[in-house]
C-alpha positions in Angstrom: -4.0 12.5 -6.8 -5.6 10.2 -9.2 -9.0 8.9 -8.1 -11.6 6.9 -9.9 -14.7 8.9 -9.0 -17.0 6.0 -9.5 -18.6 4.9 -6.3 -19.7 1.4 -5.5 -22.6 0.8 -7.8 -25.4 -1.7 -7.6 -23.8 -5.2 -7.6 -26.2 -8.1 -7.8 -27.7 -8.9 -4.4 -26.7 -5.8 -2.5 -29.3 -3.6 -0.9 -29.0 0.2 -1.4 -28.3 0.3 2.4 -25.4 -2.1 2.1 -24.0 -0.2 -0.9 -24.2 3.0 1.1 -22.5 1.3 4.1 -19.6 0.2 1.9 -19.2 3.6 0.5 -19.4 5.1 4.0 -16.3 3.1 4.8 -14.3 3.7 1.6 -14.9 7.5 1.4 -13.5 8.4 4.8 -10.5 6.1 4.3 -9.8 7.8 1.0 -10.1 11.3 2.4 -7.9 10.4 5.3 -5.2 8.9 3.0 -5.0 12.0 0.9 -4.0 14.0 3.9 -1.1 11.8 4.9 2.3 12.3 3.2 3.5 8.8 4.1 0.7 7.1 2.0 2.0 6.6 -1.5 -1.0 4.7 -2.8 -4.5 3.4 -1.9 -6.2 0.8 -4.0 -9.6 -0.8 -3.7 -9.4 -4.4 -4.8 -11.5 -7.5 -5.0 -15.3 -7.8 -5.4 -16.1 -4.2 -4.4 -13.7 -2.8 -7.0 -15.2 -4.9 -9.8 -18.8 -4.2 -8.6 -19.4 -7.9 -7.8 -19.8 -7.7 -4.1 -22.3 -10.0 -2.3 -24.1 -9.3 1.0 -21.3 -11.2 2.8 -18.4 -9.6 1.0 -15.7 -7.6 2.8 -13.9 -4.5 1.6 -10.4 -5.1 0.4 -8.0 -2.1 0.4 -4.2 -2.0 -0.4 -2.5 0.8 1.5 1.1 1.5 0.4 3.1 3.6 2.7 6.6 4.8 3.4 6.0 4.0 7.1 4.8 0.4 7.4 5.6 0.0 11.1 3.3 3.0 11.8 0.3 0.9 10.8 0.9 -1.9 13.2 -0.6 0.2 15.9 -4.4 0.4 15.7 -4.9 4.1 16.6 -5.3 5.0 12.9 -7.8 2.2 12.3 -9.9 3.2 15.3 -9.9 6.8 14.0 -11.4 5.5 10.8 -14.2 3.4 12.5 -12.4 0.1 12.1 -13.4 -1.0 15.6 -12.0 -4.4 16.1 -8.8 -6.1 14.8 -9.8 -9.6 13.8 -6.4 -10.9 12.5 -3.0 -10.0 11.2 -1.4 -12.1 8.5 1.7 -11.7 6.4 1.3 -12.3 2.6 4.9 -11.6 1.6 5.2 -7.9 0.8 1.8 -7.1 2.2 0.6 -7.5 5.8 -3.1 -8.0 6.1 -4.8 -6.3 9.0 -8.5 -7.4 9.0 -10.9 -5.2 11.0 -14.6 -5.2 11.7 -16.7 -2.1 11.8 -19.4 -1.5 14.4 -22.0 -3.0 12.1 -19.9 -6.1 11.5 -18.7 -5.2 8.0 -15.2 -6.5 7.6 -12.4 -4.4 6.1 -9.1 -6.0 5.0 -6.3 -3.5 4.9 -3.3 -4.8 3.1 -0.4 -2.7 4.2 2.9 -2.6 2.3 5.5 -0.4 0.8 5.6 1.1 -2.7 7.7 -1.9 -3.9 4.5 -4.0 -4.0 3.5 -1.9 -7.0 6.8 -2.4 -8.9 6.3 -3.1 -12.6 9.7 -4.5 -13.8 8.5 -7.2 -13.5 5.1 -7.3 -11.8 5.1 -9.8 -9.0 2.7 -12.7 -9.8 0.8 -12.2 -6.5 0.4 -8.5 -7.2 -0.8 -9.3 -10.7 -3.5 -11.7 -9.3 -4.7 -9.0 -6.9 -4.9 -6.3 -9.6 -6.5 -8.4 -12.3 -9.1 -9.6 -9.8 -10.5 -6.1 -9.7 -8.8 -2.8 -8.8 -9.9 0.8 -8.5 -7.6 3.7 -7.7 -8.5 5.6 -4.6 -5.3 7.7 -4.0 -2.2 7.7 -6.2 -0.2 10.9 -5.8 2.8 9.8 -7.8 1.0 7.6 -10.4 2.7 4.3 -9.2 -0.6 2.5 -9.0 -1.8 3.8 -12.4 1.5 2.4 -13.8 0.8 -0.9 -12.1 -2.7 -1.1 -13.5 -1.5 -0.3 -17.0 1.2 -3.0 -16.7 -1.4 -5.6 -15.7 
């Protein structure tokens, strides 16, 4: 497992409580993912990954799995405290499942297969996501590290 041990730091405008709330969502998801053999990668992306989150920012996570259909049932999300499904939307190789926690913090889980991280060539949409801010959370085979290096 490759994990960037940096936690969410103090982005401008976020209270220490909000920073802790964000970390309290990311950490359990990361621990959960490391115990699942079907998850081939977990990547924090967007404003939280680049320490630029605002009070109204959501948490954006890309979850790469060998079992995409298994994540279209919400039992796993409820187990992680992602209480309410807000929407599902397809973005080509990634399916967005946007949830809300009990406090109202939104978490966007982008679910896809390992092909999302292919590097020969890197998909333009994938490159935009990665260059917009990315932090490794779980990368057992190094495919996400390879993607970050390629971008």
